Residue frames relative to the residue before (quaternion, step in Angstrom):
aa qw qx qy qz dx dy dz
M 1.0000 0.0000 0.0000 0.0000 0.00 0.00 0.00
S 0.4232 -0.7116 0.5027 0.2488 3.58 -0.85 0.97
E 0.6657 -0.4986 0.3731 0.4112 3.53 -1.28 0.33
I 0.6324 0.5256 -0.3279 0.4652 3.59 1.03 -0.78
E 0.6536 0.5043 -0.3144 0.4687 3.58 0.92 -0.85
Q 0.6320 0.5208 -0.3310 0.4688 3.59 1.02 -0.73
L 0.6489 0.5083 -0.3131 0.4716 3.56 0.99 -0.84
E 0.6370 0.5325 -0.3242 0.4534 3.57 0.94 -0.89
K 0.6651 0.5005 -0.2996 0.4661 3.56 0.91 -0.92
S 0.6598 0.5093 -0.3088 0.4582 3.57 0.90 -0.91
I 0.6770 0.4934 -0.2957 0.4592 3.57 0.89 -0.94
S 0.6735 0.5001 -0.3101 0.4474 3.58 0.91 -0.84
N 0.6841 0.4718 -0.2843 0.4780 3.60 1.20 -0.38
L 0.4614 0.6839 -0.4526 0.3384 3.61 1.25 0.04
S 0.5158 -0.5921 0.5112 0.3494 3.55 -1.20 0.55
P 0.6589 -0.5018 0.3560 0.4329 3.62 -1.14 0.36
K 0.6485 0.5134 -0.3224 0.4603 3.61 0.98 -0.80
D 0.6839 0.4693 -0.2864 0.4795 3.59 0.89 -0.91
F 0.6257 0.5297 -0.3423 0.4590 3.59 1.04 -0.71
A 0.6367 0.5171 -0.3263 0.4698 3.59 0.97 -0.80
Q 0.6506 0.5030 -0.3097 0.4774 3.57 0.99 -0.82
F 0.6434 0.5099 -0.3160 0.4756 3.60 0.97 -0.83
R 0.6535 0.5231 -0.3161 0.4466 3.58 0.89 -0.95
A 0.6501 0.5080 -0.3184 0.4667 3.60 0.92 -0.87
W 0.6509 0.5058 -0.3144 0.4708 3.58 0.95 -0.87
F 0.6871 0.4981 -0.2970 0.4376 3.57 0.84 -0.98
L 0.6375 0.5245 -0.3375 0.4523 3.61 0.93 -0.79
E 0.6553 0.4913 -0.3042 0.4865 3.58 0.99 -0.83
F 0.6418 0.5247 -0.3119 0.4642 3.58 0.97 -0.86
D 0.6695 0.5059 -0.2928 0.4584 3.57 0.87 -0.97
A 0.6480 0.5089 -0.3144 0.4715 3.60 0.97 -0.83
R 0.6514 0.5161 -0.3154 0.4580 3.59 0.97 -0.83
V 0.6465 0.5081 -0.3158 0.4734 3.59 0.96 -0.86
W 0.6375 0.5255 -0.3161 0.4664 3.59 0.99 -0.88
D 0.6618 0.5070 -0.3046 0.4606 3.59 0.88 -0.94
E 0.6492 0.5131 -0.3157 0.4643 3.58 0.97 -0.83
Q 0.6493 0.5107 -0.3212 0.4631 3.60 1.00 -0.77
I 0.6379 0.5152 -0.3261 0.4705 3.58 0.97 -0.84
E 0.6546 0.5119 -0.3100 0.4619 3.59 0.92 -0.89
T 0.6457 0.5132 -0.3114 0.4719 3.59 0.96 -0.85
D 0.6714 0.4920 -0.2937 0.4700 3.58 0.90 -0.93
L 0.6342 0.5312 -0.3278 0.4563 3.59 1.00 -0.80
K 0.6793 0.4865 -0.2853 0.4696 3.59 0.88 -0.95
A 0.6857 0.4780 -0.2757 0.4747 3.59 1.10 -0.68
G 0.5208 -0.6675 0.3965 0.3549 3.59 1.29 -0.07
K 0.4115 0.7430 -0.4516 0.2734 3.57 1.25 0.12
L 0.7180 0.4258 -0.2495 0.4908 3.59 1.18 -0.42
D 0.3927 0.7579 -0.4560 0.2518 3.59 1.27 -0.11
M 0.6598 0.5125 -0.3134 0.4515 3.59 0.89 -0.91
L 0.6695 0.4947 -0.3039 0.4634 3.59 0.94 -0.84
I 0.6331 0.5235 -0.3251 0.4685 3.57 1.03 -0.79
T 0.6551 0.5093 -0.3038 0.4681 3.58 0.92 -0.91
E 0.6560 0.5141 -0.3065 0.4598 3.56 0.92 -0.91
A 0.6650 0.5008 -0.3055 0.4623 3.60 0.91 -0.88
R 0.6554 0.5027 -0.3145 0.4677 3.60 0.94 -0.84
T 0.6438 0.5225 -0.3194 0.4589 3.58 0.96 -0.85
E 0.6675 0.4917 -0.3033 0.4699 3.58 0.87 -0.90
F 0.6338 0.5196 -0.3349 0.4649 3.59 1.00 -0.75
E 0.6738 0.4988 -0.2902 0.4616 3.58 0.91 -0.95
Q 0.6789 0.4648 -0.2779 0.4957 3.60 1.14 -0.59
G 0.5347 -0.6538 0.3912 0.3655 3.59 1.27 0.07
K 0.4818 0.6786 -0.4318 0.3478 3.59 1.21 0.33
A 0.7349 0.2718 -0.1917 0.5910 3.55 1.30 0.06
R 0.2198 -0.7627 0.5898 0.1487 3.53 -1.26 0.20
P 0.6094 -0.5532 0.4015 0.4017 3.59 -1.16 0.47
L 0.4920 -0.6509 0.4891 0.3084 3.54 -1.13 0.58
């Protein structure tokens, strides 16, 4: 049985209370990992082109403030 299959089995056997607690933890964990990836990509310059494009479109009136 793969590690993923073991996790699936364990999660499916959680009580509703434990599953809710796991879900809350996982959502927070997933958001933190996502934020760290965005920060890493930003520092590495991977988002520079998108930022420039967005600013240019805004300056050309192709976008509006939120």
